[in-house]
Structure formats: structure tokens, C-alpha cells
N, C-alpha and C positions, 0 to 999 in steps of 0.2 A: 199764426201769428201763437207765440205759447203765452198760455196766460199759468202763473204757478199759484197763485190763489187771488178766491174773490171773498171778500168779508163784505155781509149784508150787517149795515149800522146802523138797518130799522127795527124798534124795536117796540112794538106797538102794546104787546103785550106780554104774557109770559108762559106761553101756550105753546108757539114754537122757538125755543130758545137757538140760536144758532151752534153749530155743533163746536166742541172744542173750546166756547167762550163764558160756560157757565159760570166761572168764578167771577165775572165782570158784572160791575153794578147794571143793569136793566132796569131804563127809565121806561118811560111810556110819552117819548118822542121819535124823530125823525134823524140821524143824525148824519153826518156831514161823510160824503165816499173819499176815504185818503189817499193816493198814489204816492208808493216810497218808488223811489228810484235810487240808484247808486249816485256818487258826487260827478258832475261834470258842469263845464264850463263853456257858453260861443264858441263857435270856431272862430268869428272874428277876435275875441280877447287871446284865444292859446295862438293862435296867430302873432297875436302883436305883443306875448308873452315869450314868444321864443327868442333864443338868446343869438342876437346876429355875429357873434364873433364863432359860433361855429354850423357854419354853411352846410360842410357834409352830415352830420348829425340829424340838421332839422329836413335837408332833403330826405333823409331815411324817414325821420317820422312823418313826413310827409306823405311819402311813396302807402306807408304802411294808414293812413289816415284813408285816404281813397279805395287804397285795397277794401276798409273794410267797408265802407258805402257802396261798391260795387257788388260785395259779399250781401249786403241788404238788400238791397235792389235786387240780385238775383233769387233771394228766397223769396220775398213779397209777389214775383212774376212769375217764378214757375213751382211754386206748395202752396202759397194766399192766392193766385189769381187776383191778382188787385194790382193797382198802377195807385201809384203815389201822389201824382199829379201835383206837388210843390216841392221840389228840390232844387235847395236856396240855401246860402249862408245862416239865415234862421231856422232852416230846420237841421243844423250839424250840431251835434254838442261833442266837447273832447273830458276822457275821465281822465283823472290824475295818472291812471298807467300808458293815456298814448292812444287810446283806444279812439275811434270817432264812431260816435253813437247818429243813428238816425230817429227823428222827430218831426213835428209837425205835420201830422197824420189827418189835417183840416180836410183837406179833400179828397182823402184816400176814395177810389172807385171802382166799378166794375164797369168793365167794357162786354158792350154785347149783351147786355139784361134785357131780359123781358119786361119792359118799362115804359111799353108804348113810344118808347124814341128810337130805342135800338142802337144808345151809344153811352155815355156816360151820365151817372143820373146828375135829375135836376139838382140837387144841393151843388155838385159839381159845377153845371152850369153856370148857377146862378151867381155861385162868389170865386170863383176862380179868379179870373179878371180879380179882382179885390184881395184878392187874398195872397198869391204870388206876384213877387215882382216881375216884369214886363220881357226886362231879358229874357227872363228863363222860361216863358213860354214858348212854345214852338211856331212856326207861322201859320198853320190850321188850327190853333187855339189864339191870334192873336187878333186874326181876322174872323171868328167865329166860324169853321167850318166843320162843325163838332159831326155832320154826316160822312166826313172824311175818315173819322175816328169809326164812327159808327158800321161803315160799311168793309172796308178794304185794311186800317190801319192795326198793324200788330199790338198785342198788350205792352209791349215794353217803349213801346216809340218815344211816347209821350215826355216820358221817364229819362232817356237815351240823350236825347237834345238836352235838356236840362242839365245831365251830369257832363256833358262835354263844357258848358258853359260854367258851370261851377269849378270844375278842375282846372280851368283857362285863368280863373276870378284867382282861384287858392296857388297857383305856379306863378303871378306877375303880383305878388307878395315879398314886399322889400326885406322879407325875414327868411322866405322861403326856403333860401339855400340853391336857388338856380338863376340869379341874378335878372330874376323875373320873366325868364325866359321856359315856355313850357319845353320838356326834355322831348328831344328828336324823335323816340320813339313812340310817341306818343301823340304825335301831330297830325299823322296820316291816319289814324284811329277819330281823331277830336274830328276830322274834316269828314268820315263817315257819317259819327254819329250826329251831325251836325245837319246835315242832307235834308234839305227843302220836303221831299219825299217820305213820308211814313212809312209807307214799306220798304225803303231803302235801309233803314238805318236798322244795324244790327243789333243781335242781341248782345245783353253783358256779361255772361259768365267767360267766353273765349278772352274777353279784356282783361282778366287776372293773369293769362301768361305772359303780359306783355312784357319783356326787360328791364322795365322800369321797378317792377316789383321782386324783380330777383337778387335781392342785397342782402346780407346776414340777419341785418335788421328785421325786414321781414319774416324771414326765416327762423328766428330767435321767437317772434311773437306769435307764429300761427302754431311750432310746437307749444308755448304756453298755452295758449289756447285749448290746443285736443289732447294734454299732457294726461288729462285723467283718463282718456280712450287710447290712449297707446300703449303698447307691451311693456313690461318692467324692466326689460332689459333694455330698449329704447330709451326709456325713461331716465335711468340709470346714468346712460352714456351722455345723456344731455346735462343731468346734473353735474357730474363733472366737466363738461367743455364750460358751464357758464365762471366762474372764476374767472377765468381766461378771457370770456367772455365779456365780463366786464372790466375786467382791468385793461383792456383794449379802449376801452368806452363806445362799445357796439351798442350797449343797451345801456338808457338814461340813469339816472338817479329816480327817477318817480317809476319808470319799470320796474327796476328793482324792490321800490319802497312797498309797489302798489298793487303788484302783479306776481313779482316771486316770492316776495319773504310769505303771505298769507298762505298762497301751496304750499312753502316748506312748511310752515308752521301746523296746515291740515296733515301733511302729511306723517311728522314727528308727533304726534297725538295719534293716528291712527296706527302706528307701526309700534313705535319705542314705548308708546301706553300697555302695549298686547304683551304680555310674556309670551303666549301662546305664538306670538306675527314674530316675534325675535331669533326663535327655535329655528326659523325656516332663512337659512341661508339668503335669501334673495329679498326679504326683507331685511337683515342686517346690514349687507350690501348698500341698498337703498337710504336707510339711516346713516352708515358712514359716508356716503356722498352729500348728505343734508347739512349734516354738523358744519364740515367746513365751510361750505356756502354761506351758513345761518349767521358765523361768526363773521365771516366778509362783510356782510351786507351788514352787520350790525356793529362793526371798526369802522365803516366806510360811511356809511350815513344816517344810523343810528344814535351815534355818540354825538352829533349834535346838539338832538333834541332826544334830553333824558324823559322825556314824557313816551314818546313810541319804545324806547326801550324798553320801559318799565311797562309797559301795554304786551308788546310781542314777544319780547327774548328772557325777562323775568321768569314767569311765570311756566317758562320751559326748564330753565334752572335743575328742579329736584326731580325731573322726569328723564333727564339726561343723564345724570349722573345714577339714579335708581335703573340702567341701563346695563346689565353685566357682561358686558362686552369690552375686551382690550383696545381695542382701536376706535372704539367709541368713545372710552375714557382719554384714549391718547391727545385724541383732535382734543376735545376738552380743556387738557390741560395744557394744549400749546397755546388756546388764546384764553388763559385763565387772567393775564391784565385786563382785559375788556372787563369783566364781573369784578376784578376790585374798584376801577374805576366808578363804573355805574349802577353796582349795588350799595345797602346800604351796611353799616359796621353788624346789626343783627343778623341779614338775609348772607351774607359772609362767614359769618360763624356759625351758623345752623345751615345754611342750606347749600354751603359750598365746602366748608371746611371738615363739617365732620363725616361726610361722606367721601372725601378725598383720604381722610385718614387711611382706609383700608387701601391702597394703593402703596402703604409702606410697608405694609406684611406682602405684600404679593407674592406670587411664585415667580415672576417674568422679573428681570434685575433689569431688563430698561422699561419698564416702567415704574420700579419702585427709584430710578433715577428719577425721572419724568416728572414723579410727583413730587421729589426733592425740589428740583430744581425751580417747579410749579408754586410751591409753596413760599418762599421766599419774598415773592410779593403781599402775601396776606398779612405775613407777620405785623405791620406796625397795625393793622386792624383788629389782632383777634386780641380776645378779651384774658382776664389772667389764668383761668379752667383751662380753656384750650393751647395757651403759652406751656404752663406746666406739661399738657398733654404731647407737646411737641418737644419738650424735652426731655423724655423717656424714648420716642421712637428715635432723634436724634441719639442717644446713647445705645441706641440697640443697633442705628445704622454704623456703627464704628467698626461692629464685628460682623458688617456683613463682606459674604464672602467674595463681592465683586469689589477690585483695586478702585474703579472710579466712583464704585459709591463712598466708598473712606475719604478718597480724599474730596469728592464733594461736598462730604459730609461734616470734613474741619472745616472744609471755607464757609460753609452755610454757617455752623457755629461762630464763627468770625463776627459774622455781618446780621446777625442774629442776639449777636450779645447788646447794643445796647438797647436794647426794646425789654429785655428780662428783669426780673427787677434783682437788687442786690443778693438775696439771698442764692436765688437762682442762678447768678453767673459766679459766686463762689464755688456753688456744686460741680457746676458743668465745665466754665472753660478749660482754667488750668489744668485738671486731669485729663479734659478731651485734649488738649494739646501735646501734653506730655504722652498721652497713649500713642497722639498719631505721630511723634516723633520717632517712636519706635517700631514704626512700620516698614516691613520690608517692601514697598511699593516709594519708588526715591520720588516720584513727585507730590504722595501722599506723605514724606517730613519735611521736603521745600513749602509745602503749602502750609502744613505746621509753623513752622518758622515765620514765616508772612504772617501767618493769622499773629501769631503771638506778638511782633511790632503791631499790629492793628489795634489791637485789645491793648496794649503798653499801658494804656490810663485807667484802666481796671485792676491795675499790679499794685499793692503799695512797693515801698523800695525798700521794706525789709521782706516779703516775699520773691521780689527781685533776686535782693543776695541769698536765699537761702534757698528757694524752691527754684527758681525759673532758670538763672543761670547753670548751676550745678546739674539741668537737663540739656541746656542750650549747648554748652561749653564740648564736649564731646562730640558735637556732629561737627567742630571745628577742624575734626580729622575726618570725616565721613569720605564712605567711597566712592562719593557723586560729587564733582567739581562744586557744580551749582547748588548743591545744599550747603559745603564748607562756605562759600562765598555768603549765603545767606546767615550762616549761623557766625561767621564774623560779623557782620552787619549788626546784627540782632547784639550781640558784644558790646558793641562800639557804641551803639545806641545807650544800651541801657550805662553802660558805665561812664558815661559821661551823664547821665540821670546821678547815679549815684557820685560822680565827683562834690555836684550839687549839693546833696544833701548831705555828707559828709564837711563840706563847708558850712555849710549850715547850721549842722551839730553843733561845731567848735566857736560859730558866734553864739548860739546860743548857751553854749559851758562857760563860755567866757562873763555873758552880760550877766550869766548866775554868780561867779564867782567875784564882779567886780561888787555883783549888790549884796554877794555877802562880806564882801571888805568892808565896804562903805561902812554898814553896820556896826561891825567891831573895830572902826578905828573911830568912829563916833565914842563909843562905849570908855575908850582906852583913853582919848581926850582928857578925858573928868577924870581920870582915877589914876593917870601915871602908869597905866600897865602897856608893856611892850606891845607895838600897832602890830596888825595882822599882816598875812605875805599879799602881796600884789595880785593884782586879777587873772594874772595867768597861773598860777598856780603849779607852776612848777617849782621844782626840788630847789635849784639854785638860784632860781627869785627870790626862791623865799627865805633862803638860806643871807641872800643881799640883802633881802629888806627887814631880817632880824639885827644883822649887822649895820644898817644905818640907824637903827633905831636906840632911843638916849634917854636919859631922865636929866631933868635939869639941875647941874652941878649945885653945890651944898655953897653957901657964903663966904666961910674958912676956906673953905679948898680956892676959891675966887681969889679971893683976896692974898691968901700966901701964896698961889702959885704963879696970878698973874695971865699968864698962859700955858695950856698943855703942848708939852712936845710928843712925837708921834717916833715910832723908830721902824724899823724893820731890818730884818737877821738877813745876812750873806750867806755864801756857801761856809765861811771859812769863821762865823760866829761872830764877827766885829758887828758893830752897830754904827749903821750910819743916820746921823741926823737929818730928820725932813723939818721942812719952814712949818714953823707952828700957825694953826688960823686963825683970824684976825677973831679979836674975841666979838661978840655980840646979846643980845639980849637973852637969846638959848643956847643950848648945846648944837655945835656943828654937826648936823644929817651927813651923813652917804650918800650918796646916789645909789641907785641899782648897780650891778655888775651887769653886763652882757653877755652873752653865753661864752665868748671869746675869753672874757677877762675873768670868768668863774672857772673855768677847765682847771682840775686838780691837776698838779703837776708839770703845767704848763708854763709859757713865757708870757709874764703880762708886767704891767708896770706896777704892781702888788708884790709881786712876788719874782724870784730869782731862780736861776736855773739848778738851785738842788733839787731832790727830790719829796723835800718836806710841804710842799707847796704853798711857800712865803710863810709857814708861819714853823715855830721853834715847838721843841719840845717844853722849853723854859716858859713861853707866851703863855700857857693855859693853867699856870701853876699861880694860885692864888692865894696867897698867905690866909690864916688862918685868922691872924691876929687882927686885935681893933685898929684902923686905920685915924686913929682919933688925934694921931702924934702930928698930923699934917704932910703925911706921903703921901696924898692925893689916892690913896687905893692901894701904893706898892708897899711893898716888906722893903727892909735896909738893903737887898741884896741887889736893889736898882740901881746901887750906887756900881755896884761893880759893872756894871751896862755903861758906865757914864753920861746915867742919864740927872741930871739934877732934878729937885725937887722945884 
């Protein structure tokens, strides 16, 4: 048996302090002996917790557990020259990684020692009947024939019998995945192991070659146990095969979390943290095999428990980004979304984004492009300083020699725009889109037009009319058909918005004019001034409003004439009498002219066919004489036209 450390907890005085424990407080009292083991549960509990819906996986896990017990007993018999003496379910424990561990060494004994009896120890003879269940005791033990064990029984005989009973017990459990039956390849071996004669019971190491243990699960578990001693080339091949093994469900989640993950973490700390080690190609290849597997386990299993992710993966992030290798960096960037969901904002800005920025200026085009694509998931969590830093890199990437990078850059700008400040958007998006529209690469021009549509909410209508459309319209005649179609789509979309804006402006203008008219009309009503033009503000409507306005007639004029007559001229100069309006308390007002009525020189009910527009030259002649004679404001020449006062 291997003893890794022995702690002396007895400190009677300070004369003989225990090595390495000088810093501890020492008291003059006897302490307790503390034995620390890895986490494990009893075999019965493990069997009860198996998923009954995965019989094949359960059977593989059981076979690996029995393999562990056989290995442990073989070591005990051949190396330590000891018999366990209490093989039963209570002596078996199972770790989270699925390994069966042998415990219950209460009856461990030597056979054939010079103790006066020549057989098992007196302790064994005294207590074995009380400690070990009767079903797991061989016939010579149940009958008390210890002399048989003393004279001719091989060392493994008592444990061989107990192990056969234990194997039957495990496989008959409902969750063992074998329908309560012992696998056929084991049946014959179990019969030999339970032979009544101790001499005829076989040694245990040959049992490891049974076909029951020849399955992918056992092989993978064996390699994991021996990986430290394996050549690096074999280790790399195995690590490269593990993602597929996990995807096929050969190894369980517990194996991945409690056996594979610690191995990966240990390997990364040993290699990735050592610059000299990373200079060797073999170590670099090992790290390249570890990184994808690490993130696969983190994504599949650790994402469910953030505490485990923080414990195992988060401390490795700065270490991984510090590795100066494009292959390693590419593997990390491909899984950056996992880090985005698991790390907090501060860690993303300091431990992820800042080291990532070196990829924007890397001499490798694929790495620059991968860095750009990976950054998009980090944008919502970047702080203001890093966003401004990102904007500067985007401007630089627009001049990248790789056409695909230029295209992805303009797509990126369209997606990152909502997260920028107003000032950054004004400086970035329109100049970037304009520049990309002139790119000789067709997909880049197409991406720019689509980005313009995606960011239309960030352009004012004035910017659309003055800056955006003048850049877009030339592409309606682009050499590429899809670019032309997208350009027309952009133009049509923006024209709809511009028409709505124009209507809104007209409505606002009409409301302003209406408000102004109401104000002027209120002043004119008290002072007898001419009323203001209507709200339309047009020239013709203004004239008609002026025509329709009048002041109250004088009393002398009303009494002398009674009712006013109106005339209109015809093409031959004659006058036609029109019906006089009904008298009223106020002077009559003409309604405003419509556009058709006010057409100068046109035909209407107010004018005739001559080109004078319904007005003769004489109509505008007003006598400078005083109209106190009662002529109603017209001179004596009015009588010549047949108008009576």
C-alpha cells in the first residue's frame, strides 16, 4: 500500500516540531489523527442513483467498477501479500468520476505467518464472523476450518470467493443495465471462483482479460488513469479523440467533470504557463489538443453550474490569452461566446477584450477576421473606453487588404451601431458606409447598402436627403444586379420617409400661418383694417381674401343708394347687370377664390373670354375727387356705363 504522507498531530512540547509545520500553533496536548480521502459514496447508493433509462451506459460503468476492484485485490495479493478478508458491498465506495475504491480493511490479514497458529491472524479469527456478512464468507470460513487456510489455501482464495458473490450482487441490481443477469462471459469464471476447494479458486489478474471489460468506456477510463505515464504522442492522440467520445456519450458527465477536466487544467498550467515549454512543438500541439476539449466540457457541463466554471475555467483565461500562438488563439476565439455568458463585465473587459485586440493587427488575415467575428458577442458588455478603442480598429480594418475582412467590417459596424454613443455613431457609421459603397468588392458594396437600411433610425431626414441618398443613387446603375436591386430598395425606403416628413413640414407650416392669421384678424376687427390672408399663404388665396374684405358702408351712402349694384365687363366693352346682394347689417363679403376661379385669363364665373382676366383698365381708375356728392365712390363717368346711383 502506498502512504503519501503521515501527519503527527501530537505536540507534547516544542523540542521536536514536526517537519514543515513550524508555522502552526503548537499546544502541549495530543491531537487527532485525521485521514483525508477523496469524495466517494457507498456502492449501494451509487447503484440506486443510476439512471434506469441508460442501461448500456450503466452496464459499462459497472464493468469499469468491477475492473477497479479486481485491480485493487490483485495489487493487495501480489504486492502487499495481504488478504482483504471483508469483500462485500459495505467495503466498496464509488468516486464522482466512477472509480470503485476498496475500503473496509477491518479484517486484513497475512496468511502463513509465524504466529503460533500458522494461519490468519488472531484478530481475523476472532472478528471475521461478526464483521463480514455470511453470504460473502467462503465455506471454510463459515465452518471455522482455519487450518485449511493455514496449510494449503492460496492467499487469494478467501477474497476470490467473496468477489464472485459481490459481482453477482452488483449485476442483479435493477439499474445495472443487464436485466438482473450476470453477463455470459463472466458466468463460467464465477463458478470457478466459488469453488468449495480453496486450492481450485483461480487467481484474479487473469480475470481482467474477460471480454466484459473490453469496451470503449473501460479503455477510456484506463487511459485516463495512466495518462501521466503515457508518451506525449499517445496522449495527444487520445486528447484529440475525446471530443468525439464525449459526443457519442461513451463517457458520462461525471467522468468529464471529475476526471478529464482536472487533467486538462493540470496540463495547461504545466505547459501554457511556461514560455520555454511552449517553444517546443510537442508541448504546443498538446495545448492545441487541450483547448477545444476544455471549452467543450465547459460548454456542455460547467455552464449549468457557474460556480464550477468560475473555479476551473476562469483562472485559465488570462493564461490562455497570454500564449503567443495563432492556433491556440484561434481555438479560444471560436469559443468566445462561452466566456461572454460566464464571465462578468469587468473580467471580459480586462481579461478577454484587451488581449484580443492584438488579433486586429496580426499579420495573419484569417486571425484578423476571426478576431473581428468573435468580438461581436462582447460588444454589449464593453465599457466606453473599449468601445472607442474598438471603433478605431474598425476604421483601420476598412482599409484591410483582405476583401472579406472589409465586408465583415461594414457588417460589424451595422450591428455595433446601437451600442455606440451618439457622437461615435455620427463619426463612424455614415463615413464607413459611404466608403464601403465605393469598394470594388461587390459583396462589400452590397453589405454597405444593407447596413444603411439597418441603421436608418440613426439618420435624420435632412441627412438622408443631403448625404445618404446622393451616395446611394449612383448604385442604382451599379454593374452588379444585386447591388442595383438593393440600391433601389434603399431609395424606395427612404423616399417613403421623406414624403412623410414633407407632409409633416407642410402641416406645420399651415398651422403656423393659421396662428399668424388669427392674430392679425383679431387686431383688424377692432381697428377696421383689412383682414389678413388665409392660412394657406398662397398668392392667389391672399388676393381673394383681400378682395372679399371690406369696411362698413357710410350711412349716407346706404340711404341714398339703397342697394349696391355690381357690374362685369365683357369682351365688347358692354356692361351686364348682376343681381344686387340682399341688404344686411354689415357689408357683404366675397368667399375666397378656388384655384380654378382665380386662374388669370381663364374661364370662370367671374371673368369672360377676353385676356383682361375679368378686369378692364377702367375698373382700376378711381376718381381723385371727393365722393361726398353721394356717388358711392364712383365718379360721373359711371353713368356712361349704365350704372345708376
